N, C-alpha and C positions, 0 to 999 in steps of 0.2 A: 582650545576652541577659539576661533577668531571672533572679533566683535560683530562682524556682519552675520556670522553664523548664529550667534546668540540672539540677535535682533530677529532674524528670520524664524528661529524656533519660538520666540516669544509671541510673535504675530500669528504664527501657525497655531499655537496653543489657544490664543484668544478666539481665532476662527473656529477651532474644533469645539470649544466650549459653547459658542453660539450655535453651532450645528447640533451639538448634543441636546441643547435646550429645545431647539426646533423639532428634533426627532423624538423628544420626550426623554428626560434624564433617567427615568426608571426603566426604559426599554433596554434590550440587549445592545442595540446599536448605540444608544445614548451613553450607556455605561462604558462601552469600549472606547468611544470618542473621548469621554472624560478621563479615562485612564491614560490614553495616548497624550492628551493635552497636559495632564499632570507630569508625565515623564518629560515631555518637551519643556515645560516650564521649569522643572527642577534642574534639568541639564543646562538650560539657559542661565539659570540663577547661579549655579556653582561653576559654570564654565568648563565642565568636564563631561565627556560622553564615553562610557565604557566601550561601546562598539567601535568608536574611533581608535581607542587604544588596542582593542582586540585585532583590528585589521590594519593597524599601523598608519592610520590616516591622521592628518592635521590640517586645520583650516587657518592656522596662525600664519599671518604674512611674515615672511622672513625678510629682513633688511639686508641689502647688499652693501658690503663695505669695500671701498677701493683703496688702494695704496698709492 
């Protein structure tokens, strides 16, 4: 997972936590938003997304070497 992907996930997690609190953390919507926020935060922290691996995706920028 690339660094920009990790930052986007972390920002999205914070936004979802705020949305969950506004919706009511104990409501169904609030709980769902908190769970999604937790998944985004954890995948951002560890730098690994199981879905990316499953679908063969990568957001790591590859450097081009020239000879």
